C-alpha positions in Angstrom: 98.0 74.8 154.5 96.6 77.1 151.2 100.1 79.1 152.1 101.9 76.0 152.3 101.6 74.7 149.8 101.4 77.9 147.6 105.6 78.0 149.0 106.4 74.5 148.7 105.5 74.4 144.9 107.2 78.1 143.8 110.1 76.6 145.6 110.2 73.7 143.7 109.3 75.8 140.2 112.4 77.8 141.6 114.2 74.7 141.3 113.3 73.6 137.9 114.1 77.1 136.5 117.5 77.2 138.0 118.3 73.5 136.5 117.2 75.3 133.3 119.4 78.1 133.6 121.9 75.8 134.2 121.9 73.9 131.2 121.4 76.8 129.1 124.9 78.0 130.8 126.6 74.8 130.2 125.3 74.6 126.9 126.4 78.2 125.6 130.1 77.8 127.2 130.1 74.2 125.4 128.7 75.8 122.3 131.2 78.4 122.2 134.4 76.4 123.5 133.7 73.7 120.3 133.7 77.0 118.3 137.2 78.4 119.6 138.5 74.7 119.8 139.8 75.8 123.8 140.0 73.4 126.7 137.6 73.2 129.4 138.6 72.7 133.2 136.2 70.6 134.1 134.3 70.5 138.0 134.2 67.3 139.7 131.4 67.1 141.8 130.7 64.3 144.1 134.9 62.9 143.0 133.4 62.7 138.9 133.9 64.9 136.1 130.7 66.1 135.7 130.5 70.3 135.0 132.2 73.2 132.8 130.2 75.7 135.8 132.3 76.9 138.6 131.2 74.9 142.1 130.2 78.3 143.7 127.8 78.5 140.7 126.6 74.7 141.0 125.4 75.8 144.4 124.3 79.2 144.1 121.7 78.4 141.0 119.4 76.2 142.7 119.9 78.5 146.1 118.8 81.0 143.8 115.8 79.3 142.9 114.5 77.8 146.1 114.8 81.5 147.4 113.1 82.8 143.9 110.4 79.9 144.3 109.6 80.7 147.9 109.1 84.8 147.3 107.4 84.1 143.9 104.9 80.9 145.9 104.4 84.2 148.6 103.6 86.5 146.3 101.1 84.5 144.5 99.2 83.3 147.5 98.9 87.0 148.9 97.4 88.0 144.8 95.2 84.9 145.2 93.6 86.0 148.3 92.8 89.9 147.3 
């Protein structure tokens, strides 16, 4: 039970970190575009223009966050058990 909680909380932490990284990347892109005056191509998500990141990156970031979180939870469980 304890290992399951470590993995779940690690996965949730990974998703939060991926959302933070997504926001930082998008902020940098928007700042750079405003500075240079370039026009951005917005990615449609659920029928609305929601993001300037490509769709593959929008999908990949949370998946990598979950994978990172599961490995982190497993690692921390093994470290705490010693």
